[in-house]
MIVEXGU-458885 format. One record per residue (C-alpha): residue number from 1; residue in one letter; chain; x negated, y, z. Coordinates in pm, 1 decimal. Example, Ala and Ser with C-alpha at 12.3 -4.5 7.8 and 13.67 -1.06 7.14 Angstrom:
2
<pt n="1" res="A" chain="A" X="-1230.0" Y="-450.0" Z="780.0"/>
<pt n="2" res="S" chain="A" X="-1367.0" Y="-106.0" Z="714.0"/>
//
This chain:
93
<pt n="1" res="M" chain="A" X="-29.0" Y="1.5" Z="-18.3"/>
<pt n="2" res="S" chain="A" X="-159.3" Y="355.9" Z="-100.2"/>
<pt n="3" res="T" chain="A" X="-186.1" Y="601.8" Z="166.2"/>
<pt n="4" res="P" chain="A" X="46.9" Y="916.9" Z="184.5"/>
<pt n="5" res="P" chain="A" X="-244.8" Y="1129.8" Z="18.4"/>
<pt n="6" res="Q" chain="A" X="-254.3" Y="888.6" Z="-282.3"/>
<pt n="7" res="R" chain="A" X="100.6" Y="863.4" Z="-344.1"/>
<pt n="8" res="V" chain="A" X="96.4" Y="1293.0" Z="-345.1"/>
<pt n="9" res="H" chain="A" X="-149.4" Y="1255.4" Z="-595.4"/>
<pt n="10" res="D" chain="A" X="-12.6" Y="984.5" Z="-826.7"/>
<pt n="11" res="A" chain="A" X="350.1" Y="1166.0" Z="-811.9"/>
<pt n="12" res="T" chain="A" X="204.5" Y="1507.4" Z="-876.1"/>
<pt n="13" res="R" chain="A" X="3.7" Y="1350.3" Z="-1183.2"/>
<pt n="14" res="R" chain="A" X="358.8" Y="1166.2" Z="-1298.7"/>
<pt n="15" res="L" chain="A" X="526.4" Y="1511.1" Z="-1258.2"/>
<pt n="16" res="L" chain="A" X="265.6" Y="1688.7" Z="-1432.4"/>
<pt n="17" res="D" chain="A" X="354.0" Y="1477.6" Z="-1729.4"/>
<pt n="18" res="L" chain="A" X="640.1" Y="1480.1" Z="-1714.8"/>
<pt n="19" res="L" chain="A" X="640.0" Y="1849.2" Z="-1704.5"/>
<pt n="20" res="E" chain="A" X="452.2" Y="1879.4" Z="-1977.3"/>
<pt n="21" res="H" chain="A" X="741.2" Y="1739.3" Z="-2204.1"/>
<pt n="22" res="G" chain="A" X="991.5" Y="2040.9" Z="-2035.5"/>
<pt n="23" res="E" chain="A" X="1173.9" Y="1736.2" Z="-1790.4"/>
<pt n="24" res="S" chain="A" X="1161.9" Y="1890.6" Z="-1504.9"/>
<pt n="25" res="L" chain="A" X="1511.5" Y="1814.3" Z="-1415.8"/>
<pt n="26" res="S" chain="A" X="1566.6" Y="1469.4" Z="-1539.6"/>
<pt n="27" res="P" chain="A" X="1647.5" Y="1167.8" Z="-1337.0"/>
<pt n="28" res="E" chain="A" X="1313.9" Y="1045.7" Z="-1335.6"/>
<pt n="29" res="A" chain="A" X="1151.6" Y="1417.4" Z="-1245.0"/>
<pt n="30" res="I" chain="A" X="1381.1" Y="1402.5" Z="-988.6"/>
<pt n="31" res="E" chain="A" X="1288.7" Y="1084.0" Z="-889.0"/>
<pt n="32" res="L" chain="A" X="898.7" Y="1167.8" Z="-865.0"/>
<pt n="33" res="R" chain="A" X="988.3" Y="1469.8" Z="-675.6"/>
<pt n="34" res="C" chain="A" X="1161.1" Y="1286.7" Z="-436.2"/>
<pt n="35" res="E" chain="A" X="891.4" Y="1065.2" Z="-380.1"/>
<pt n="36" res="L" chain="A" X="629.3" Y="1336.0" Z="-368.2"/>
<pt n="37" res="A" chain="A" X="822.4" Y="1501.9" Z="-84.0"/>
<pt n="38" res="E" chain="A" X="854.3" Y="1156.8" Z="88.0"/>
<pt n="39" res="A" chain="A" X="456.2" Y="1147.0" Z="55.0"/>
<pt n="40" res="T" chain="A" X="413.0" Y="1502.4" Z="157.7"/>
<pt n="41" res="A" chain="A" X="601.4" Y="1453.5" Z="509.5"/>
<pt n="42" res="E" chain="A" X="439.9" Y="1152.4" Z="553.7"/>
<pt n="43" res="A" chain="A" X="96.8" Y="1311.9" Z="501.1"/>
<pt n="44" res="G" chain="A" X="166.0" Y="1573.9" Z="774.3"/>
<pt n="45" res="H" chain="A" X="232.9" Y="1883.4" Z="547.9"/>
<pt n="46" res="L" chain="A" X="601.0" Y="1909.7" Z="624.5"/>
<pt n="47" res="D" chain="A" X="682.7" Y="2249.1" Z="597.3"/>
<pt n="48" res="D" chain="A" X="568.9" Y="2187.4" Z="239.1"/>
<pt n="49" res="S" chain="A" X="792.8" Y="1897.5" Z="214.7"/>
<pt n="50" res="Y" chain="A" X="1071.7" Y="2075.1" Z="355.9"/>
<pt n="51" res="Y" chain="A" X="1078.3" Y="2348.5" Z="81.9"/>
<pt n="52" res="Q" chain="A" X="1025.2" Y="2082.9" Z="-169.4"/>
<pt n="53" res="V" chain="A" X="1336.7" Y="1896.0" Z="-64.1"/>
<pt n="54" res="E" chain="A" X="1570.6" Y="2162.7" Z="-34.0"/>
<pt n="55" res="E" chain="A" X="1462.7" Y="2319.4" Z="-369.4"/>
<pt n="56" res="L" chain="A" X="1500.9" Y="1958.8" Z="-525.3"/>
<pt n="57" res="L" chain="A" X="1883.9" Y="1899.4" Z="-383.2"/>
<pt n="58" res="K" chain="A" X="1977.2" Y="2253.3" Z="-519.7"/>
<pt n="59" res="D" chain="A" X="1833.9" Y="2188.4" Z="-860.4"/>
<pt n="60" res="A" chain="A" X="1972.2" Y="1849.1" Z="-878.6"/>
<pt n="61" res="R" chain="A" X="2349.4" Y="1951.4" Z="-770.6"/>
<pt n="62" res="R" chain="A" X="2344.9" Y="2287.5" Z="-1024.8"/>
<pt n="63" res="E" chain="A" X="2179.6" Y="2073.1" Z="-1281.7"/>
<pt n="64" res="H" chain="A" X="2350.2" Y="1711.5" Z="-1263.7"/>
<pt n="65" res="G" chain="A" X="2701.3" Y="1785.5" Z="-1071.6"/>
<pt n="66" res="P" chain="A" X="2743.4" Y="1670.2" Z="-712.3"/>
<pt n="67" res="D" chain="A" X="2891.0" Y="1293.6" Z="-771.1"/>
<pt n="68" res="H" chain="A" X="2550.6" Y="1214.7" Z="-999.8"/>
<pt n="69" res="P" chain="A" X="2293.0" Y="957.6" Z="-865.2"/>
<pt n="70" res="A" chain="A" X="2038.7" Y="1181.9" Z="-864.5"/>
<pt n="71" res="V" chain="A" X="2204.0" Y="1374.9" Z="-657.3"/>
<pt n="72" res="A" chain="A" X="2217.2" Y="1078.4" Z="-385.7"/>
<pt n="73" res="R" chain="A" X="1873.0" Y="1032.2" Z="-455.6"/>
<pt n="74" res="A" chain="A" X="1759.6" Y="1346.4" Z="-373.1"/>
<pt n="75" res="V" chain="A" X="1992.7" Y="1389.6" Z="-16.5"/>
<pt n="76" res="A" chain="A" X="1859.6" Y="1078.4" Z="72.0"/>
<pt n="77" res="A" chain="A" X="1524.1" Y="1246.1" Z="24.5"/>
<pt n="78" res="V" chain="A" X="1635.1" Y="1543.1" Z="245.4"/>
<pt n="79" res="E" chain="A" X="1734.9" Y="1264.7" Z="515.4"/>
<pt n="80" res="A" chain="A" X="1410.8" Y="1069.3" Z="504.0"/>
<pt n="81" res="V" chain="A" X="1214.9" Y="1427.9" Z="542.5"/>
<pt n="82" res="R" chain="A" X="1419.0" Y="1493.5" Z="839.8"/>
<pt n="83" res="E" chain="A" X="1357.9" Y="1169.8" Z="977.7"/>
<pt n="84" res="I" chain="A" X="995.0" Y="1178.4" Z="921.0"/>
<pt n="85" res="G" chain="A" X="972.0" Y="1545.1" Z="1079.9"/>
<pt n="86" res="M" chain="A" X="1181.4" Y="1370.0" Z="1400.8"/>
<pt n="87" res="R" chain="A" X="959.3" Y="1085.6" Z="1406.2"/>
<pt n="88" res="A" chain="A" X="624.3" Y="1374.1" Z="1409.3"/>
<pt n="89" res="A" chain="A" X="824.9" Y="1554.3" Z="1671.5"/>
<pt n="90" res="D" chain="A" X="847.3" Y="1245.9" Z="1864.9"/>
<pt n="91" res="T" chain="A" X="518.5" Y="1167.3" Z="1843.4"/>
<pt n="92" res="A" chain="A" X="377.8" Y="1533.7" Z="1944.4"/>
<pt n="93" res="D" chain="A" X="531.8" Y="1513.1" Z="2239.8"/>
//
């Protein structure tokens, strides 16, 4: 299994490939953005990951509507990042 920094790197590279082709809001790009936000949180960069998932969810809803699977995946990413943040806070106490 790869480390969070490796996952950040891999997701960033794959996302950049999609962005070169203008696919910033495709379901595949949204999935990669979810992976990137979750890995960023796991790497300890919670502020960055919170921002990523908040923007991601807005983008997914605007592009695909509320009932699209990409929106459900974005919601799951928000929940995952919050859970990672809560675990980090519990560990810090």
